[in-house]
VOBA-1610 file (N, C-alpha, C; in pm, whole numbers, padded with zeros to 5 digits, always signed):
BEGIN
Unk-05713-02947-00232Unk-05585-03070-00270Unk-05620-03091-00422Unk-05563-03074-00491Unk-05558-03137-00710Unk-05510-03294-00684Unk-05387-03311-00659Unk-05319-03423-00647Unk-05425-03523-00580Unk-05419-03607-00705Unk-05548-03757-00609Unk-05488-03834-00474Unk-05367-03809-00498Unk-05252-03887-00412Unk-05226-03811-00306Unk-05247-03675-00310Unk-05186-03618-00155Unk-05313-03659-00044Unk-05420-03707-00038Unk-05517-03735+00044Unk-05451-03903+00086Unk-05352-03959+00015Unk-05375-04119+00040Unk-05164-04097+00118Unk-05132-03998+00117Unk-05010-03950+00157Unk-05017-03885+00289Unk-05150-03783+00269Unk-05183-03709+00460Unk-05216-03803+00510Unk-05253-03933+00480Unk-05339-04051+00592Unk-05224-04123+00657Unk-05106-04088+00543Unk-04998-04208+00562Unk-04897-04124+00698Unk-04883-03988+00624Unk-04815-03886+00743Unk-04865-03925+00853Unk-05041-03919+00898Unk-05085-03888+01047Unk-05057-04046+01106Unk-05086-04144+00999Unk-05086-04291+01074Unk-04892-04283+01141Unk-04817-04242+01110Unk-04693-04259+01106Unk-04674-04152+01220Unk-04711-04061+01245Unk-04703-03968+01378Unk-04787-04022+01510Unk-04890-04067+01454Unk-04973-04171+01590Unk-04903-04298+01626Unk-04848-04340+01521Unk-04785-04462+01576Unk-04632-04411+01710Unk-04569-04273+01623Unk-04459-04283+01688Unk-04503-04139+01836Unk-04590-04169+01812Unk-04696-04084+01948Unk-04594-03949+01958Unk-04632-03878+01818Unk-04540-03695+01780Unk-04637-03611+01771Unk-04669-03563+01930Unk-04802-03522+01984Unk-04782-03395+01920Unk-04658-03330+01902Unk-04630-03184+01850Unk-04673-03188+01712Unk-04665-03244+01618Unk-04688-03257+01502Unk-04821-03312+01459Unk-04899-03394+01552Unk-05017-03451+01520Unk-05157-03302+01472Unk-05036-03224+01579Unk-05160-03109+01526Unk-05194-03033+01378Unk-05083-03020+01305Unk-05023-02952+01161Unk-05177-03111+01078Unk-05108-03208+01111Unk-05194-03352+01075Unk-05346-03338+01048Unk-05362-03318+01185Unk-05537-03327+01192Unk-05549-03166+01152Unk-05516-03052+01136Unk-05561-02925+01069Unk-05563-02970+00907Unk-05477-03012+00852Unk-05465-03070+00743Unk-05596-03143+00672Unk-05622-03248+00797Unk-05748-03352+00721Unk-05871-03269+00730Unk-05876-03128+00881Unk-05956-03087+00846Unk-06029-02989+00706Unk-05882-02906+00720Unk-05943-02850+00565Unk-05953-02915+00445Unk-05915-03045+00436Unk-05951-03121+00291Unk-06094-03157+00345Unk-06132-03213+00461Unk-06277-03242+00457Unk-06334-03123+00453Unk-06350-03032+00526Unk-06406-02840+00476Unk-06393-02850+00370Unk-06303-02848+00274Unk-06300-02794+00142Unk-06417-02882+00035Unk-06427-02998+00121Unk-06486-03070+00036Unk-06681-03078+00122Unk-06668-03001+00176Unk-06809-02971+00239Unk-06841-03089+00325Unk-06743-03181+00353Unk-06740-03293+00462Unk-06809-03231+00605Unk-06845-03204+00630Unk-06896-03137+00789Unk-06855-03204+00864Unk-06910-03307+00888Unk-06950-03454+00991Unk-06773-03456+01007Unk-06692-03475+00930Unk-06562-03505+00929Unk-06457-03428+00943Unk-06491-03285+00885Unk-06428-03198+00923Unk-06455-03143+01089Unk-06540-03190+01148Unk-06585-03152+01292Unk-06493-03232+01382Unk-06470-03440+01294Unk-06431-03468+01347Unk-06240-03399+01430Unk-06235-03360+01321Unk-06040-03353+01277Unk-06024-03228+01349Unk-06147-03141+01370Unk-06123-03008+01449Unk-06150-03048+01592Unk-06207-03148+01643Unk-06217-03229+01783Unk-06078-03293+01805Unk-06029-03353+01727Unk-05907-03401+01737Unk-05770-03291+01761Unk-05797-03216+01691Unk-05717-03128+01677Unk-05683-03039+01806Unk-05822-02983+01847Unk-05862-02916+01986Unk-05794-02996+02125Unk-05844-03108+02111Unk-05774-03229+02216Unk-05610-03224+02201Unk-05560-03239+02130Unk-05434-03230+02094Unk-05345-03106+02139Unk-05455-03043+02117Unk-05366-02866+02110Unk-05395-02843+02285Unk-05497-02889+02341Unk-05446-02934+02524Unk-05386-03027+02563Unk-05374-03147+02489Unk-05273-03194+02561Unk-05131-03155+02516Unk-05074-03079+02453Unk-04973-03029+02465Unk-04922-02879+02503Unk-05051-02848+02578Unk-05075-02725+02608Unk-05023-02626+02525Unk-05047-02558+02408Unk-05011-02469+02334Unk-05119-02390+02326Unk-05142-02279+02380Unk-05251-02181+02347Unk-05261-02166+02190Unk-05158-02104+02128Unk-05191-02107+01977Unk-05271-02191+01943Unk-05258-02298+01969Unk-05292-02432+01879Unk-05423-02416+01944Unk-05459-02376+02052Unk-05592-02418+02084Unk-05688-02318+02029Unk-05649-02182+02032Unk-05720-02061+01986Unk-05746-02078+01832Unk-05653-02146+01737Unk-05637-02200+01624Unk-05756-02358+01598Unk-05782-02432+01715Unk-05815-02508+01666Unk-06011-02486+01713Unk-06017-02332+01822Unk-06134-02329+01833Unk-06202-02266+01743Unk-06137-02195+01629Unk-06147-02138+01513Unk-06199-02229+01446Unk-06135-02337+01420Unk-06155-02458+01298Unk-06307-02497+01342Unk-06338-02507+01466Unk-06446-02553+01542Unk-06591-02476+01516Unk-06537-02356+01530Unk-06651-02221+01511Unk-06686-02260+01362Unk-06603-02279+01255Unk-06592-02260+01076Unk-06742-02403+01055Unk-06754-02505+01149Unk-06818-02607+01089Unk-06942-02563+01185Unk-06987-02445+01232Unk-07104-02492+01330Unk-07234-02385+01229Unk-07170-02316+01080Unk-07242-02260+00972Unk-07320-02139+01044Unk-07276-02085+01114Unk-07352-01958+01172Unk-07255-01838+01144Unk-07407-01768+01053Unk-07332-01647+00988Unk-07257-01518+01039Unk-07296-01515+01195Unk-07197-01456+01320Unk-07065-01479+01289Unk-07094-01572+01348Unk-06949-01678+01360Unk-06846-01673+01251Unk-06948-01651+01111Unk-06805-01680+01004Unk-06766-01536+00975Unk-06862-01454+01027Unk-06804-01296+00973Unk-06715-01249+01082Unk-06733-01304+01217Unk-06647-01292+01343Unk-06520-01371+01259Unk-06503-01450+01243Unk-06355-01550+01195Unk-06315-01462+01063Unk-06396-01404+00945Unk-06296-01328+00888Unk-06240-01209+00934Unk-06337-01160+01011Unk-06240-01029+01071Unk-06177-01045+01179Unk-06170-01170+01212Unk-06026-01206+01297Unk-05892-01247+01188Unk-05938-01316+01111Unk-05827-01377+00992Unk-05777-01269+00914Unk-05860-01160+00889Unk-05810-01047+00841Unk-05697-00945+00949Unk-05742-00956+01074Unk-05640-00890+01167Unk-05515-00926+01188Unk-05563-01088+01191Unk-05419-01166+01181Unk-05329-01128+01063Unk-05398-01150+00960Unk-05309-01079+00831Unk-05246-00946+00885Unk-05345-00842+00873Unk-05270-00722+00894Unk-05144-00745+01047Unk-05175-00836+01130Unk-05088-00794+01193Unk-04904-00846+01188Unk-04975-00969+01103Unk-04863-01015+01042Unk-04785-00967+00926Unk-04875-00871+00837Unk-04749-00803+00772Unk-04709-00670+00839Unk-04761-00612+00960Unk-04705-00510+01066Unk-04597-00571+01113Unk-04599-00739+01148Unk-04469-00786+01204Unk-04391-00817+01136Unk-04424-00827+00976Unk-04288-00868+00884Unk-04245-00711+00879Unk-04308-00603+00844Unk-04244-00481+00803Unk-04194-00432+00931Unk-04217-00434+01050Unk-04118-00432+01160Unk-03989-00444+01174Unk-04001-00658+01118Unk-03872-00749+01132Unk-03787-00631+01003Unk-03879-00628+00894Unk-03775-00546+00801Unk-03714-00450+00863Unk-03810-00322+00874Unk-03728-00240+00923Unk-03630-00241+01074Unk-03634-00381+01122Unk-03544-00363+01199Unk-03424-00425+01150Unk-03458-00513+01061Unk-03312-00587+00967Unk-03266-00493+00890Unk-03357-00403+00860Unk-03266-00310+00774Unk-03150-00193+00828Unk-03243-00121+00978Unk-03180-00035+01073Unk-03070-00118+01131Unk-03064-00238+01166Unk-02940-00338+01210Unk-02842-00288+01080Unk-02903-00349+00977Unk-02769-00352+00848Unk-02694-00218+00833Unk-02772-00089+00847Unk-02733+00018+00821Unk-02650+00066+00920Unk-02665+00019+01099Unk-02535+00041+01200Unk-02438-00033+01156Unk-02490-00151+01067Unk-02336-00232+01055Unk-02249-00207+01018Unk-02374-00167+00844Unk-02260-00080+00763Unk-02192+00027+00840Unk-02259+00119+00937Unk-02209+00219+00970Unk-02062+00223+01061Unk-02083+00118+01114Unk-01952+00104+01220Unk-01864-00019+01146Unk-01904-00066+01017Unk-01755-00121+00915Unk-01711-00042+00870Unk-01784+00088+00843Unk-01720+00205+00760Unk-01624+00314+00847Unk-01705+00297+00978Unk-01603+00339+01145Unk-01449+00292+01120Unk-01479+00126+01109Unk-01368+00061+01100Unk-01268+00059+01034Unk-01310+00058+00886Unk-01215+00082+00803Unk-01209+00237+00782Unk-01259+00322+00838Unk-01170+00471+00860Unk-01011+00451+00946Unk-01097+00350+01080Unk-01008+00341+01196Unk-00857+00293+01121Unk-00874+00188+01037Unk-00795+00068+00980Unk-00712+00172+00865Unk-00763+00297+00781Unk-00631+00378+00668Unk-00596+00462+00808Unk-00673+00519+00891Unk-00597+00630+00945Unk-00441+00533+01017Unk-00468+00421+01103Unk-00362+00349+01133Unk-00271+00322+01024Unk-00288+00283+00882Unk-00219+00281+00783Unk-00158+00403+00735Unk-00186+00509+00757Unk-00155+00639+00685Unk-00019+00647+00784Unk-00072+00624+00941Unk-00003+00640+01019Unk+00139+00605+00958Unk+00136+00473+00995Unk+00237+00318+00981Unk+00326+00346+00898Unk+00260+00397+00769Unk+00354+00443+00639Unk+00431+00557+00662Unk+00321+00644+00722Unk+00414+00808+00685Unk+00589+00798+00816Unk+00498+00693+00952Unk+00666+00624+01029Unk+00723+00556+00973Unk+00702+00442+00873Unk+00817+00393+00782Unk+00863+00477+00704Unk+00825+00589+00684Unk+00864+00687+00550Unk+00973+00773+00634Unk+00932+00808+00769Unk+01022+00888+00804Unk+01186+00802+00854Unk+01083+00649+00918Unk+01216+00562+00977Unk+01300+00569+00838Unk+01306+00533+00746Unk+01352+00490+00565Unk+01459+00619+00587Unk+01428+00744+00565Unk+01468+00853+00517Unk+01568+00912+00632Unk+01501+00852+00768Unk+01585+00841+00866Unk+01744+00780+00885Unk+01743+00670+00793Unk+01831+00543+00813Unk+01885+00616+00675Unk+01845+00655+00609Unk+01893+00668+00427Unk+02052+00826+00486Unk+01989+00876+00581Unk+02045+01027+00628Unk+02187+00975+00667Unk+02146+00893+00783Unk+02279+00820+00835Unk+02377+00756+00776Unk+02320+00666+00682Unk+02409+00593+00588Unk+02496+00688+00477Unk+02371+00823+00460Unk+02504+00885+00373Unk+02552+00958+00451Unk+02540+01047+00587Unk+02635+01070+00676Unk+02786+00979+00706Unk+02738+00865+00736Unk+02827+00759+00740Unk+02970+00755+00619Unk+02852+00747+00476Unk+02944+00742+00355Unk+03040+00869+00394Unk+02996+00953+00376Unk+03070+01134+00356Unk+03192+01130+00480Unk+03177+01054+00632Unk+03258+01054+00683Unk+03353+00963+00689Unk+03295+00851+00567Unk+03405+00745+00550Unk+03497+00833+00483Unk+03447+00915+00351Unk+03496+00962+00216Unk+03619+01049+00316Unk+03554+01156+00420Unk+03632+01263+00457Unk+03785+01186+00524Unk+03729+01075+00608Unk+03872+00979+00638Unk+03966+00952+00585Unk+03895+00879+00440Unk+03981+00810+00336Unk+04076+00963+00319Unk+04021+01047+00220Unk+04031+01158+00170Unk+04176+01200+00272Unk+04152+01215+00389Unk+04263+01244+00501Unk+04382+01135+00556Unk+04324+01039+00503Unk+04452+00952+00538Unk+04536+00938+00416Unk+04493+00943+00262Unk+04553+00948+00146Unk+04635+01058+00160Unk+04544+01189+00188Unk+04679+01322+00211Unk+04816+01294+00322Unk+04758+01248+00414Unk+04842+01245+00523Unk+04984+01094+00463Unk+04946+01021+00401Unk+05001+00935+00344Unk+05114+01029+00199Unk+05053+01086+00147Unk+05103+01135+00050Unk+05173+01255+00090Unk+05147+01311+00199Unk+05262+01408+00238Unk+05379+01374+00287Unk+05331+01256+00398Unk+05440+01143+00493Unk+05525+01068+00354Unk+05488+01026+00223Unk+05581+00940+00151Unk+05656+01016+00040Unk+05560+01123+00018Unk+05616+01227-00120Unk+05694+01346-00067Unk+05642+01412+00055Unk+05706+01535+00084Unk+05770+01511+00174Unk+05754+01478+00290Unk+05851+01469+00394Unk+05959+01338+00350Unk+05962+01259+00311Unk+06044+01196+00278Unk+06182+01300+00179Unk+06127+01381+00070Unk+06167+01431+00002Unk+06266+01543+00066Unk+06192+01554+00149Unk+06288+01705+00201Unk+06371+01644+00322Unk+06335+01540+00388Unk+06463+01455+00455Unk+06570+01406+00332Unk+06530+01367+00254Unk+06649+01330+00169Unk+06759+01474+00107Unk+06679+01579+00111Unk+06727+01707+00063Unk+06832+01764+00152Unk+06765+01713+00303Unk+06829+01772+00413Unk+06976+01714+00437Unk+06937+01564+00401Unk+07113+01474+00399Unk+07166+01499+00323Unk+07175+01551+00188Unk+07206+01595+00068Unk+07305+01730+00080Unk+07229+01817+00174Unk+07261+01948+00205Unk+07390+01946+00302Unk+07379+01899+00353Unk+07435+01835+00503Unk+07584+01817+00445Unk+07564+01724+00331Unk+07656+01681+00258Unk+07697+01756+00190Unk+07718+01862+00147Unk+07728+01929+00020Unk+07738+01858-00112Unk+07663+01801-00134Unk+07628+01676-00262Unk+07587+01736-00381Unk+07514+01841-00418Unk+07473+01926-00452Unk+07486+02031-00524Unk+07468+02061-00650Unk+07558+02206-00668Unk+07405+02271-00615Unk+07372+02394-00695Unk+07290+02532-00695Unk+07205+02502-00785Unk+07221+02484-00899Unk+07122+02424-00970Unk+07033+02314-00978Unk+07082+02206-00897Unk+07005+02085-00851Unk+06948+02070-00717Unk+07026+02180-00631Unk+06952+02208-00529Unk+06805+02275-00602Unk+06785+02401-00678Unk+06688+02481-00711Unk+06627+02358-00771Unk+06655+02263-00837Unk+06567+02177-00936Unk+06463+02102-00818Unk+06527+02007-00715Unk+06519+01950-00591Unk+06383+02023-00526Unk+06392+02149-00470Unk+06318+02233-00421Unk+06170+02240-00531Unk+06229+02319-00632Unk+06126+02288-00721Unk+06023+02200-00750Unk+06064+02024-00770Unk+06003+01947-00769Unk+05937+01891-00608Unk+05974+01935-00473Unk+05915+01927-00372Unk+05776+02020-00400Unk+05803+02140-00447Unk+05707+02235-00476Unk+05606+02190-00551Unk+05617+02125-00648Unk+05498+02096-00735Unk+05400+01938-00690Unk+05510+01867-00609Unk+05426+01804-00547Unk+05352+01858-00445Unk+05376+01951-00333Unk+05312+02008-00268Unk+05196+02088-00311Unk+05189+02123-00469Unk+05109+02175-00453Unk+05025+02061-00528Unk+05012+01962-00587Unk+04946+01880-00642Unk+04846+01838-00540Unk+04883+01819-00415Unk+04845+01756-00286Unk+04751+01863-00251Unk+04790+02010-00240Unk+04675+02117-00223Unk+04597+02089-00301Unk+04615+02092-00457Unk+04483+02092-00587Unk+04383+01983-00516Unk+04473+01863-00433Unk+04347+01770-00416Unk+04240+01779-00340Unk+04274+01888-00231Unk+04183+01892-00130Unk+04182+02036-00119Unk+04180+02123-00216Unk+04156+02285-00219Unk+03967+02259-00239Unk+03930+02393-00226Unk+03764+02395-00203Unk+03728+02434-00350Unk+03641+02384-00416Unk+03597+02380-00582Unk+03498+02505-00540Unk+03558+02612-00619Unk+03414+02722-00637Unk+03348+02682-00742Unk+03242+02595-00735Unk+03098+02569-00798Unk+03017+02627-00851Unk+03041+02800-00789Unk+02951+02918-00817Unk+03012+02954-00950Unk+03115+02953-00961Unk+03147+03023-01090Unk+03160+02894-01207Unk+03256+03005-01323Unk+03230+02918-01419Unk+03292+02759-01376Unk+03244+02686-01382Unk+03246+02559-01352Unk+03342+02458-01480Unk+03293+02524-01584Unk+03367+02467-01674Unk+03514+02481-01678Unk+03567+02621-01633Unk+03713+02669-01593Unk+03769+02562-01496Unk+03684+02558-01394Unk+03736+02488-01299Unk+03794+02360-01330Unk+03738+02291-01411Unk+03720+02152-01490Unk+03882+02160-01593Unk+03885+02249-01661Unk+03962+02266-01740Unk+04135+02284-01681Unk+04134+02384-01539Unk+04183+02369-01444Unk+04280+02261-01411Unk+04161+02175-01385Unk+04200+02037-01310Unk+04280+01974-01401Unk+04220+01963-01533Unk+04314+01870-01607Unk+04443+01938-01713Unk+04445+02040-01659Unk+04571+02084-01707Unk+04657+02049-01622Unk+04682+02046-01497Unk+04775+02054-01377Unk+04751+01904-01370Unk+04697+01811-01444Unk+04774+01675-01465Unk+04863+01701-01607Unk+04801+01753-01706Unk+04842+01735-01853Unk+04996+01754-01842Unk+05083+01713-01904Unk+05251+01740-01913Unk+05293+01644-02012Unk+05417+01720-02033Unk+05505+01606-02172Unk+05528+01475-02191Unk+05478+01395-02007Unk+05483+01296-02016Unk+05341+01181-02037Unk+05254+01296-02028Unk+05092+01284-02021Unk+05028+01383-02072Unk+04946+01343-02182Unk+04856+01420-02203Unk+04750+01459-02222Unk+04593+01538-02136Unk+04485+01482-02073Unk+04407+01592-02181Unk+04332+01495-02272Unk+04250+01530-02390Unk+04101+01577-02317Unk+03966+01664-02337Unk+03861+01664-02317Unk+03757+01709-02412Unk+03644+01660-02423Unk+03640+01655-02499Unk+03412+01664-02433Unk+03358+01783-02483Unk+03212+01841-02469Unk+03154+01904-02332Unk+03248+01960-02275Unk+03241+02051-02146Unk+03208+02153-02156Unk+03228+02182-02280Unk+03174+02324-02333Unk+03005+02340-02357Unk+02962+02172-02349Unk+02835+02189-02420Unk+02778+02178-02332Unk+02782+02150-02219Unk+02686+02151-02091Unk+02623+02288-01982Unk+02565+02293-01964Unk+02534+02402-01923Unk+02500+02399-01763Unk+02630+02415-01719Unk+02689+02368-01588Unk+02584+02444-01457Unk+02491+02562-01507Unk+02417+02617-01473Unk+02322+02526-01373Unk+02293+02434-01451Unk+02179+02378-01416Unk+02234+02244-01362Unk+02325+02245-01345Unk+02392+02099-01246Unk+02394+02147-01104Unk+02344+02053-01018Unk+02349+02115-00858Unk+02478+02088-00785Unk+02464+02158-00662Unk+02629+02186-00625Unk+02672+02086-00636Unk+02592+01982-00549Unk+02652+01820-00527Unk+02711+01727-00638Unk+02654+01751-00749Unk+02665+01655-00822Unk+02788+01748-00928Unk+02777+01880-00925Unk+02954+01930-00959Unk+03078+01885-00872Unk+03082+01899-00740Unk+03180+01876-00652Unk+03221+01666-00703Unk+03092+01614-00712Unk+03145+01494-00710Unk+03166+01416-00849Unk+03156+01538-00950Unk+03268+01525-01079Unk+03346+01559-01036Unk+03369+01686-00982Unk+03543+01707-01045Unk+03611+01619-00939Unk+03548+01583-00804Unk+03675+01477-00693Unk+03655+01360-00736Unk+03557+01269-00846Unk+03566+01164-00875Unk+03670+01194-01022Unk+03719+01257-01097Unk+03788+01267-01209Unk+03936+01331-01143Unk+03927+01425-01040Unk+04067+01393-00985Unk+04135+01250-00907Unk+04028+01137-00875Unk+04070+01058-00831Unk+04160+00994-00921Unk+04052+01000-01013Unk+04099+00892-01144Unk+04235+00926-01285Unk+04269+01105-01248Unk+04333+01125-01324Unk+04482+01125-01167Unk+04464+01094-01074Unk+04586+01054-00992Unk+04561+00939-01021Unk+04487+00858-01001Unk+04535+00707-01018Unk+04606+00630-01143Unk+04574+00745-01264Unk+04623+00725-01387Unk+04794+00777-01342Unk+04777+00847-01321Unk+04920+00954-01275Unk+05037+00846-01220Unk+04953+00799-01067Unk+05054+00685-01010Unk+05038+00599-01046Unk+04973+00515-01152Unk+04990+00373-01165Unk+04968+00331-01344Unk+04951+00413-01384Unk+04906+00334-01558Unk+05010+00369-01657Unk+05127+00475-01635Unk+05242+00484-01760Unk+05149+00548-01845Unk+05051+00594-01850Unk+04984+00591-01994Unk+05020+00733-02016Unk+05015+00782-02162Unk+05084+00933-02228Unk+04955+00979-02253Unk+04836+00938-02276Unk+04697+00978-02319Unk+04606+00959-02248Unk+04531+01083-02204Unk+04384+01023-02142Unk+04260+01145-02182Unk+04152+01069-02206Unk+04059+01119-02302Unk+03945+01113-02209Unk+03872+01244-02203Unk+03698+01264-02078Unk+03657+01330-02174Unk+03512+01206-02165Unk+03430+01288-02252Unk+03301+01308-02174Unk+03221+01412-02156Unk+03087+01443-02104Unk+03000+01464-02198Unk+02880+01432-02162Unk+02766+01464-02207Unk+02626+01435-02170Unk+02535+01481-02226Unk+02387+01444-02133Unk+02295+01386-02239Unk+02263+01271-02165Unk+02149+01172-02214Unk+02038+01158-02131Unk+01915+01193-02178Unk+01757+01234-02074Unk+01794+01258-01957Unk+01836+01389-01930Unk+01868+01444-01811Unk+01977+01404-01719Unk+02035+01339-01759Unk+02137+01237-01665Unk+02313+01292-01781Unk+02363+01259-01665Unk+02500+01295-01694Unk+02581+01200-01672Unk+02637+01204-01832Unk+02744+01094-01861Unk+02872+01109-01882Unk+02982+01050-01811Unk+03103+01058-01832Unk+03202+00962-01908Unk+03294+00975-02000Unk+03328+00842-02006Unk+03522+00887-02008Unk+03532+00799-01922Unk+03724+00801-01891Unk+03834+00670-01928Unk+03899+00754-02023Unk+04024+00662-02060Unk+04139+00702-02081Unk+04237+00571-02046Unk+04373+00614-02039Unk+04420+00533-02123Unk+04534+00516-02159Unk+04622+00419-02281Unk+04751+00358-02231Unk+04709+00349-02080Unk+04830+00265-01980Unk+04839+00117-01998Unk+04903+00091-01915Unk+04920-00034-01906Unk+04811-00114-01853Unk+04720-00064-01789Unk+04566-00117-01735Unk+04637-00251-01632Unk+04531-00274-01542Unk+04569-00369-01407Unk+04431-00423-01387Unk+04470-00530-01315Unk+04344-00591-01292Unk+04292-00508-01112Unk+04158-00458-01133Unk+04082-00356-01031Unk+04134-00371-00895Unk+04188-00299-00814Unk+04222-00291-00698Unk+04197-00169-00637Unk+04084-00200-00552Unk+03969-00062-00494Unk+04082+00008-00406Unk+04207-00042-00372Unk+04256+00013-00254Unk+04375+00140-00325Unk+04346+00154-00438Unk+04414+00290-00506Unk+04328+00400-00520Unk+04248+00427-00470Unk+04109+00536-00484Unk+03999+00473-00534Unk+03960+00414-00601Unk+03877+00329-00696Unk+03736+00362-00623Unk+03786+00278-00460Unk+03685+00255-00405Unk+03618+00374-00342Unk+03707+00486-00350Unk+03657+00615-00259Unk+03580+00682-00406Unk+03643+00662-00520Unk+03513+00692-00675Unk+03384+00651-00635Unk+03402+00584-00615Unk+03241+00477-00626Unk+03155+00467-00494Unk+03213+00488-00369Unk+03127+00582-00309Unk+03108+00692-00321Unk+03176+00820-00360Unk+03112+00927-00420Unk+02984+00918-00484Unk+03011+00824-00625Unk+02872+00797-00678Unk+02819+00756-00665Unk+02816+00668-00566Unk+02661+00592-00525Unk+02610+00717-00422Unk+02675+00790-00354Unk+02590+00909-00280Unk+02498+00959-00361Unk+02530+00945-00488Unk+02417+01052-00542Unk+02318+00962-00612Unk+02325+00819-00590Unk+02272+00719-00665Unk+02244+00697-00837Unk+02384+00757-00863Unk+02453+00693-00967Unk+02502+00576-00997Unk+02574+00559-01091Unk+02688+00410-01116Unk+02796+00462-01206Unk+02925+00361-01137Unk+03059+00403-01215Unk+03078+00217-01222Unk+03095+00192-01410Unk+03134+00096-01401Unk+03303+00093-01469Unk+03409-00010-01407Unk+03524+00018-01451Unk+03549-00080-01576Unk+03647-00070-01629Unk+03678-00187-01764Unk+03834-00168-01778Unk+03911-00249-01718Unk+04061-00283-01750Unk+04135-00408-01749Unk+04237-00437-01810Unk+04298-00547-01795Unk+04439-00550-01821Unk+04499-00587-01762Unk+04656-00580-01784Unk+04684-00537-01933Unk+04795-00464-01931Unk+04845-00434-02119Unk+04672-00385-02173Unk+04573-00369-02142Unk+04474-00305-02226Unk+04402-00177-02165Unk+04492-00107-02111Unk+04457+00025-02044Unk+04346+00052-01980Unk+04273+00138-01960Unk+04194+00170-01828Unk+04071+00231-01842Unk+03904+00238-01818Unk+03836+00270-01879Unk+03732+00300-01746Unk+03675+00428-01771Unk+03541+00410-01634Unk+03446+00490-01736Unk+03319+00457-01713Unk+03211+00547-01733Unk+03127+00571-01637Unk+03058+00647-01632Unk+02997+00727-01477Unk+02864+00794-01552Unk+02749+00760-01502Unk+02622+00817-01525Unk+02534+00830-01380Unk+02544+01003-01361Unk+02457+01066-01271Unk+02321+01126-01284
//
């Protein structure tokens, strides 16, 4: 004990424990006093505290303290054999403690390894379930998108059939009925009859062209030119730009059919509502996407998606493309398509 005040504090702690009758903590105090006097070669005082330590160890019935107290008492006997014995037992005790600590460390490391292995196993299980969940989610999303796509196609088919039915009734059937009445009354000469029949024929041809099967495997450029030609007449000129610059063989089937039908819808809309005398269609590629610009110089209109424009929007949406309309009364009609 190098600190001169240490022994003073040692005595104070002993008095406090004696006053409190804290017997379990008296043994360490007695042993500390023994070590102090033994280190000072004060054997009589050391013996006193070894006896006190032994007595308190028996009082609290602690075998480990009793063995330790006997060792303290033996140290004060100044017997070489006993001292040698104590040194050997202390050495053995140190070896046991070292082995015990090593065993505890080994046991700790083994448990830590087992916990780490279990943790990795749990993580793998979580990863597997996450992967399975992700796959199921992707499959479900694809399934729902497929259902949505089929629904949109069915809606397009229904809309097309409805439009065809309405046009046949409004344009062809009514004209034929009127012609039958006129024939019955003999009010038309031969030339007028031929003109009337020719007009009905052209209306029927136009409707047929709207639902004909597109031969997208042939020269698609010519298919588009034929479409534009069928809508171009003395009242309205259809002009195209950029069609020949596109390598249509690299464009997939669904895109080509959609382009054809959308342009057909727009031309029909112009013919019915715009009173335009010029339509300009520009097609070009930009960063692997097709851009189409459709413009007419008609009277324009407030956008009304009941006149076929909704159908064009649905077609473009199925290809995840965009279509933007720009029209106002007396300001023409424009549409920009990117797919």
